[in-house]
N, C-alpha and C positions, 0 to 999 in steps of 0.2 A: 244669512239669508234675509233679504228684506221682505217686510209684510206690510202690505198696504192696509192701513187701520181704517175702520169706519169712522164716519164723522162723530157719531155717538161716543166712541171710545176716545177719540181725540179730545172732544169736549171735556170729558172727565179728566183726562190727563192735563189739560190746560188748567182747569179748576185746581187740581191737585198741586200743579206747579205754583199756581198763583198762592195757594195756601201756604206752601213751603216757604216762599219768598216773604210772605207777611210775617209768618212765625220766626223765620230767621232774623228778620230785622228787629222783632220784639225780643228775641231770646238773646241776640247780640249784646244788648245792654247788659252789663255786668255791675248790678248795684252793690254798693258798699257803705259801711259806716263803721268806722274804726279809728283808734288812736294810731298815730303815725309818729315815729321817732325820726328826727333829721338832725343832722349837724351842718351848721351854717359854715361857709368857708373859713371864717376866723376861729372855728373850733367850738363855738357855742352850740351846746345840745339843747334842742327844743322838742317839745311834744305838742302835735297838733291833733285836733279831731277833724276827720274827713268824712264827708257823706256825699254821695251822689253816684254816678257811673261815668263811662268814658265820654259821654256827650255833655253831661253838666254836673259839676261838682262844686262843693264849697269847703274851704278849710278855715278853721278857727284855732285860737289858742284855747287851752283848756278853761280860760277864764272868759271866753266868748267873744274876743276880738277877732274879726274876719281878717284874714290874710291872703296876699297874693304872691305867687312865685314869679320870679324874674329869671328865666332860663338862661339868659346870656351870662349872668354872674352866678347862677345856682343859689339864689338867696331868697328867703321869704321876708316880706315887708308887711307892715300893718296896712290894711286897706281903707279907702274912703269911697264913697259912691260918686260917680260923676253927676253933673248936674241934671241930667236927663235920666238917671237911675238906670242907664243901660250897660254900664262898665263898672267894674271894681277897679280902682286906681291905687297905685302905691302911694303911700304918704311920704316915702322916703327914709322911714324909720325901721331899721332892720328888727325883726323879731328877736327878742332877748337883749337888745342893746339899749333899751330905754323904756320909759313908762308910756304906754299909748293914752292914758287918761290925760296926760298933759296936751295931747293934741285936739281934745275935745270931740273925738269920734264916738259914734255909737256902737254898741256891741251888736252882733248878729245881723250884720248888714247882708242884704240880698238885692240882686239886680231885679227890675220889674218883670212881670210875668211875660210880657211881650218880648222883652230882650231875651229872656231865657229861652222862649220858644224860638226865636230866630237863631240863637246860638245853637240850640239842638239840631234844628233843621240844616244849618250851614255844615255842622260836623257830620251829621248823617249822610248828606250829600257828597261830602268829601270821602268818607269811608266807602260809600257805594261806588264813586268814580275810581278810586284806588283798588277796590276789590274786583272790579269789572261787573258788578251786579247790575248796573244800568245797561250794559251791553246785552247781558243775558235776558233782562226784562224787555228790551227792544226785540230780541229775537223772538220771544214768546209772543209779543204783541203782533209781529209780523206773520207768524204762524197762525195765530188766531184770525187775522184778517184774510189770510189765504183760505182757511177753513170756511169763513163766512162767505167769501166770494164763490168758493166751490159749491156751498150749499145753495146760495142764491141762483147760481147758474144752473144747477140740477133742478131746482123748483121751476125755474122758468124754460128749461129746455135749451138753453145756450150753452154751446160746447166751450169749454175753456181751453186756452192754449197753454195753460200752466201745467206742470206735472203734478200728479196726485201727492198727497203728503205720504212720505214713506219713512218707515222707523226701521233702522237696521236690527 
């Protein structure tokens, strides 16, 4: 049975849905900080320290050299910063296959705060697109707009040609 809800109840439902969306976006990030064991394709066993979440993470050797993973060949390489500090790039030296000190790279490399923020934003938007969250958010905004229009029409005495908000 359908029940026509009052605008006041709809307002609270809208705010509750908005809160759930905000909390779910925050809760979705799964922070971690732990040692990770990995075997390079040539059989070399390495141990890394990883910290972050699914939107931004950094991995280092236990002696502090930052590393990057090349998914196409499933290999970790020692990293260097791009000139603009926006990307960690591979040095071409596989972790466990040589001494990173000979490359003259610094330990504990990090991309700039601006680059990290852009990376997190891009990954969050991708996750939302893939999960359909954007569609749900647009539907919620459309519902709120219809509620506001109905409230305005009611206050001004204008009849609306749209149907009332109905919740099954």
